[in-house]
C-alpha positions in Angstrom: 54.4 -120.4 125.9 50.9 -120.0 123.8 49.8 -116.3 123.0 46.7 -116.2 121.4 44.8 -113.0 120.3 41.0 -113.2 119.9 38.5 -110.6 118.5 34.7 -110.9 117.4 33.1 -108.3 115.9 28.9 -107.2 115.7 27.2 -105.7 113.3 25.6 -104.1 114.8 24.8 -102.5 118.5 26.0 -105.2 120.6 25.6 -102.8 123.1 22.5 -101.9 122.8 22.8 -98.2 121.8 21.0 -97.3 118.5 21.7 -93.7 118.4 18.9 -92.7 120.4 20.5 -91.0 122.6 22.5 -87.6 122.4 25.4 -89.3 120.7 25.6 -91.5 117.5 25.9 -95.4 118.0 29.0 -96.9 116.7 28.2 -99.1 113.4 30.3 -102.1 114.6 30.8 -103.3 118.0 33.6 -105.7 119.3 35.1 -108.2 121.8 38.4 -108.4 122.1 41.1 -110.3 124.1 44.7 -111.9 124.8 44.8 -115.4 125.8 48.6 -116.3 127.3 49.5 -119.6 128.5 52.2 -122.7 129.2 52.4 -126.1 128.8 55.2 -128.0 131.4 56.0 -131.6 130.6 57.2 -133.7 133.7 59.9 -135.9 133.1 60.8 -139.6 133.7 63.8 -138.5 136.0 61.3 -137.7 138.9 60.2 -141.2 139.1 56.6 -140.5 139.4 55.7 -142.8 137.0 54.3 -140.3 134.8 55.7 -141.0 130.8 57.3 -138.1 128.8 54.6 -136.7 126.9 54.9 -137.1 122.6 53.2 -134.5 120.1 50.8 -135.7 118.0 50.3 -133.9 115.0 46.3 -134.0 113.4 46.0 -132.5 110.0 43.3 -130.9 109.0 42.3 -130.5 105.2 39.6 -127.9 105.1 39.9 -127.8 101.4 36.7 -128.5 99.5 35.8 -132.3 100.3 35.1 -134.5 97.1 32.7 -136.6 97.8 32.3 -139.7 96.1 28.3 -140.9 95.2 27.4 -143.8 93.6 24.5 -143.3 91.7 22.0 -145.4 90.3 22.0 -145.0 86.2 19.5 -142.7 85.3 16.4 -143.3 82.9 15.4 -140.4 80.7 11.8 -139.2 81.2 9.5 -138.2 78.4 6.7 -135.6 78.6 3.8 -135.5 76.7 0.3 -134.8 75.9 -2.6 -137.0 74.8 -5.4 -135.2 73.3 -8.9 -135.9 72.2 -12.4 -134.7 71.3 -15.6 -135.6 72.9 -18.8 -134.7 70.2 -22.0 -134.5 71.5 -25.8 -134.0 70.1 -27.4 -130.4 69.8 -29.2 -129.7 73.1 -26.9 -132.8 74.7 -24.5 -133.0 77.9 -25.4 -136.0 79.5 -26.2 -134.1 82.5 -29.8 -135.7 83.1 -28.7 -139.0 82.3 -28.9 -140.7 86.2 -30.2 -144.3 86.7 -33.8 -144.0 86.1 -33.6 -148.0 84.9 -33.0 -150.6 88.0 -29.6 -151.5 88.7 -28.7 -149.9 85.2 -27.0 -146.0 84.9 -27.7 -144.2 82.2 -24.4 -143.1 80.9 -23.9 -139.9 78.7 -20.6 -141.5 77.3 -21.7 -145.1 77.1 -24.9 -143.3 74.7 -22.1 -141.7 72.6 -20.1 -144.9 72.1 -22.8 -147.0 71.3 -26.2 -145.9 72.5 -29.5 -146.7 70.2 -31.5 -143.9 69.0 -32.6 -141.7 72.5 -32.1 -144.7 74.3 -36.0 -145.0 75.0 -39.0 -147.5 74.2 -42.1 -147.8 74.3 -43.7 -149.0 77.7 -46.4 -150.8 75.8 -45.6 -152.4 72.9 -49.4 -153.5 72.4 -50.4 -149.6 72.1 -47.8 -149.2 69.7 -49.0 -151.9 67.6 -52.7 -150.8 67.8 -51.1 -147.3 66.7 -49.4 -148.2 63.6 -52.2 -150.2 62.5 -54.7 -147.6 62.7 -52.4 -144.7 61.9 -52.9 -142.6 64.9 -50.2 -140.2 66.9 -48.5 -142.0 69.4 -47.4 -138.8 70.9 -49.4 -140.1 74.2 -48.0 -143.2 75.1 -45.4 -143.7 77.9 -41.7 -144.1 77.2 -38.7 -144.9 79.6 -35.2 -145.3 79.4 -33.6 -148.3 78.0 -30.7 -149.9 80.0 -27.9 -148.5 78.8 -24.9 -151.0 77.6 -21.3 -150.5 77.6 -20.0 -150.7 73.9 -16.9 -153.0 74.9 -19.4 -156.0 73.8 -21.2 -158.0 70.8 -24.4 -156.0 70.7 -27.6 -158.1 69.9 -28.6 -155.5 68.4 -26.3 -155.2 65.5 -28.4 -154.5 62.6 -28.9 -150.4 63.3 -26.4 -147.6 63.2 -25.1 -147.0 67.7 -23.5 -144.4 68.9 -23.2 -140.8 68.5 -20.6 -139.8 65.2 -18.8 -143.2 65.1 -20.0 -144.7 62.1 -19.4 -142.7 58.8 -22.5 -141.6 56.6 -24.7 -143.3 59.2 -26.6 -141.2 61.9 -27.7 -141.9 65.2 -31.5 -141.2 64.4 -34.0 -143.5 62.9 -37.2 -143.6 60.6 -40.5 -143.6 62.4 -41.8 -144.6 60.2 -44.4 -147.8 60.3 -42.5 -150.2 58.5 -39.4 -149.0 60.1 -40.8 -149.8 63.6 -42.2 -152.8 62.9 -39.0 -154.4 61.7 -37.0 -153.0 64.5 -39.6 -154.7 66.5 -39.5 -158.1 65.2 -36.0 -158.6 65.6 -35.4 -156.2 68.9 -38.8 -157.4 70.9 -39.3 -153.9 71.5 -40.3 -150.4 69.6 -37.7 -147.5 70.2 -39.1 -144.4 71.0 -38.7 -140.6 70.5 -38.5 -137.9 73.0 -41.9 -135.6 72.7 -42.4 -132.5 73.2 -45.8 -131.3 72.5 -45.4 -130.2 68.7 -41.4 -131.4 68.7 -40.4 -134.9 68.2 -36.5 -135.1 69.3 -35.0 -138.4 67.8 -31.7 -138.2 69.5 -31.1 -137.8 73.5 -31.0 -134.6 74.7 -30.9 -133.3 78.6 -34.0 -132.0 80.2 -33.6 -128.4 80.3 -33.3 -128.4 76.5 -36.8 -130.3 76.1 -38.4 -127.2 75.7 -36.2 -125.2 73.5 -37.3 -124.7 70.0 -34.9 -125.4 67.0 -34.3 -123.3 63.9 -35.9 -125.8 61.6 -37.9 -129.2 61.8 -35.4 -131.0 60.2 -33.1 -130.3 63.0 -34.8 -132.8 65.4 -33.4 -136.0 63.6 -29.6 -136.8 62.9 -29.5 -137.1 59.4 -25.4 -136.8 59.1 -22.4 -138.4 60.2 -18.4 -138.0 59.8 -17.5 -140.4 62.3 -16.0 -137.9 64.5 -15.9 -140.0 67.7 -14.2 -142.5 65.8 -10.2 -143.1 65.0 -11.1 -142.8 61.4 -12.7 -139.1 62.3 -9.3 -137.9 63.2 -8.1 -136.9 59.8 -11.2 -134.1 59.7 -10.7 -132.7 63.5 -7.1 -132.0 62.2 -8.0 -130.5 59.1 -10.6 -128.0 61.6 -9.3 -128.1 65.0 -6.4 -126.6 66.7 -3.8 -129.0 67.4 -0.3 -128.6 68.5 2.7 -130.0 66.8 3.5 -131.9 70.4 -0.4 -133.2 71.1 -0.6 -136.6 70.5 -4.0 -136.8 69.3 -6.3 -139.9 69.4 -10.1 -140.4 69.4 -12.6 -140.7 71.9 -13.4 -144.2 70.8 -9.4 -145.0 71.6 -10.2 -143.6 75.4 -13.2 -145.0 75.6 -11.6 -148.3 74.6 -9.1 -148.2 77.8 -11.6 -147.0 80.1 -13.5 -150.4 79.4 -11.8 -152.6 76.6 -11.0 -152.7 73.4 -13.4 -155.7 72.7 -16.8 -156.0 70.9 -18.5 -153.0 69.1 -16.2 -150.5 70.0 -13.0 -151.7 68.5 -14.2 -151.0 64.7 -13.3 -147.8 65.8 -10.2 -147.8 67.5 -6.7 -147.9 66.7 -4.4 -150.5 68.4 -1.2 -148.3 68.5 -3.2 -145.7 70.1 -5.1 -147.5 72.4 -1.7 -149.5 73.9 -0.2 -145.6 74.3 -2.8 -144.9 76.3 -2.7 -147.5 78.1 0.6 -147.6 79.1 0.7 -143.9 80.1 -2.6 -144.6 82.4 -0.4 -147.6 84.1 3.1 -146.6 84.2 2.8 -142.6 84.2 2.1 -139.7 86.2 -0.6 -137.5 85.2 0.5 -133.8 86.0 -2.4 -132.1 85.0 -5.8 -132.6 83.0 -7.5 -129.3 81.0 -10.9 -130.0 80.3 -12.5 -127.5 77.8 -16.4 -127.4 76.6 -17.4 -125.7 73.9 -21.1 -124.9 72.0 -22.3 -123.2 69.5 -23.8 -119.5 69.1 -27.5 -121.4 67.6 -30.1 -120.5 69.7 -34.2 -119.4 68.9 -35.0 -117.6 71.8 -36.8 -114.3 70.3 -38.1 -112.9 73.9 -36.2 -110.0 76.1 -32.4 -110.3 75.7 -32.3 -112.6 73.3 -28.6 -112.7 72.6 -27.9 -113.0 76.3 -30.4 -115.9 77.4 -28.6 -117.7 74.0 -25.2 -117.2 75.8 -26.3 -118.3 79.1 -27.8 -121.6 77.9 -24.7 -122.6 75.4 -22.6 -121.6 78.1 -24.6 -124.1 80.5 -24.1 -126.7 77.8 -20.4 -126.3 77.3 -19.9 -126.2 81.0 -21.8 -129.6 81.8 -20.2 -131.2 78.7 -17.0 -130.8 80.4 -18.3 -131.9 83.7 -19.8 -135.1 82.0 -16.3 -136.1 81.0 -14.4 -135.4 84.1 -16.9 -137.7 86.1 -16.3 -140.1 83.6 -12.6 -140.0 83.4 -12.7 -140.6 87.3 -14.2 -143.9 87.1 -11.4 -145.8 85.8 -9.2 -147.5 87.9 -6.2 -145.5 87.9 -7.6 -142.0 87.2 -9.0 -142.4 90.5 -5.1 -141.6 92.0 -5.4 -138.5 90.2 -6.2 -135.6 92.7 -9.5 -133.3 92.0 -6.3 -130.2 91.6 -5.2 -131.8 88.9 -8.4 -131.3 86.1 -8.5 -127.5 85.1 -12.3 -126.8 83.3 -12.1 -124.0 80.6 -13.4 -123.0 77.6 -12.0 -123.2 74.1 -12.6 -119.6 72.9 -15.7 -119.4 74.7 -18.6 -119.9 72.2 -18.2 -120.4 68.7 -20.2 -118.6 66.0 -21.5 -120.7 63.6 -24.3 -119.0 61.1 -25.3 -122.1 59.6 -29.3 -123.0 60.5 -28.4 -126.3 60.6 -27.3 -128.3 63.7 -26.7 -131.5 61.7 -23.7 -129.9 59.7 -19.9 -130.2 60.0 -19.1 -126.4 61.2 -22.2 -127.4 64.1 -21.2 -130.2 64.9 -17.5 -129.5 65.1 -18.0 -127.1 67.8 -20.1 -129.1 70.1 -17.7 -130.5 71.7 -15.4 -131.1 74.9 -11.3 -131.0 74.3 -9.4 -133.0 76.6 -5.5 -132.7 77.2 -3.7 -135.2 79.6 -0.1 -134.0 80.2 1.8 -136.6 81.6 5.4 -137.9 82.3 6.7 -141.4 81.8 10.2 -143.3 81.9 
């Protein structure tokens, strides 16, 4: 004999009554029942060919089962942050460095790594020679962009400083004295050219939008000092003056440039082999989780018209944003960085615009605050 009682309880209102009538609905509904039955086994004595049934007990273990899982030995994952700075000349972000020379892109970061003067030359060398001999002005002579060379090569023109903030005590700007220009022409085969703006002569590369901006003093149109901030040797100065977290792996722009291209030629004298190898390993075998790019500009501005303070803020904010975008575009040209989604890049500002009371755009304080800070967060086995 089998007798089974069963009950199913429902919460709530299985009978579809919710108390909207004139009586309260039950909070609990149930479905109750009893099953009664019997089992009869036919024996062999009846000679019906059926065998006597045997009872088989099936035991079920409803306790928590222990599942054996064979796991591959896990490799520890390292999380890290590579930090580097890219320092720019005054009034320069590379925004206008479009391919103005056929089959040669005038790349802003290549200019910072190994550029020459303003990266421009006079179109007519004979006209320049004539002006030098006569002692007349060359302001009206036509100039054009020079093809930009990547800095991971041995330059033929290696007798003058190249790149911005690469060599210590050897600035980017050259002399416009007749003897210096003639000596360069004899060795290189062309005359380097400044960027003219009427009364002003720029001796380093600038953006077109900043061409008409007047600086605080005439000396500021020339780079006269260099601290090597874009080279690996300049990291000691950066550590002293910039906010670097203890968990950040500080490398130089030159180190990253060598990874983006190669650690050969001109750039190799400004890099650190161990840093370059580490960055290469992260780019190749690591996973980039986030890239923070923060542009920075100084408070220096000489505009004196209406809303001068606001105009100065807008100018320098635009410079800081353009500097950041230039670095992002450059990073995306790397073979391994092309796989990094655009959403990984976060663009911001390093505490806005830094106040610089010095009237010189060539001083250390001004140079340190014209930059882009890049933090590459990664994980790697």
